N, C-alpha and C positions, 0 to 999 in steps of 0.2 A: 883220263878224267882230270880236269883242271882243279887247282887247289881250292878255288871258290866253291865249286860244286861239291868237292870232297868235304869241305867244312860244313856246307849246307846239310848234307846227308848225315854227317856225324852229330849235328845238333838235333837230330831226330825228325827232320823234315823229309817227306817222302814224295811230294808232288813236284816233279821236275818242271812241269808247266808253270808253276808258281815261281820257281827259280828263274825260268826263262823270261817270264813277264816282268820280273823285277829288273831285268837287264835290258829291257826295251823290245823284247820280241812281241810281235803282233800276230794274231790269227788271220789267216787268209782263207777265203772260201773258194772252192773250186766247184764249178757246176758239174752235175753228173754227166756222164757221156753215154751216148746211145750205142749199144752193141747188139746186133741181131734183134733190134726192136725193143730192147730192155734198157732202162736207165741204170747205170752202174756208177757207184762212188769210185772215182779214179784212185782213191787211196784206201780202199777197204783192207782190213786186216786179214792176214793169212796165218792163222794160229793153229788151225785144226786140219786134219786130212781132207775133210769135205770142202774147206775153203781153198785148199791147194788144188783140188779137183776143179772147182769153179774157176779159179784163175787160169788153170791150164786150158780149160775149155774156151775161155775168152781169148786167150792168145792164139788158139787155132783159127779163130774167125777174123783175126786182124790181118790186113794186107801187109805183105813183106816188102 
């Protein structure tokens, strides 16, 4: 972690996205992708076991 971010967090800030925007970061939108007839967010979170199962199922349907 860089010193600027460390200082940002030590000052009690918790929104890393606000930190990034202050430094010129911009949000980029990615269209959903169609997999097996379903539209899927290409950057969905995998935080729970059921989300991991969903991601694994999607990978099984992708051409290699």
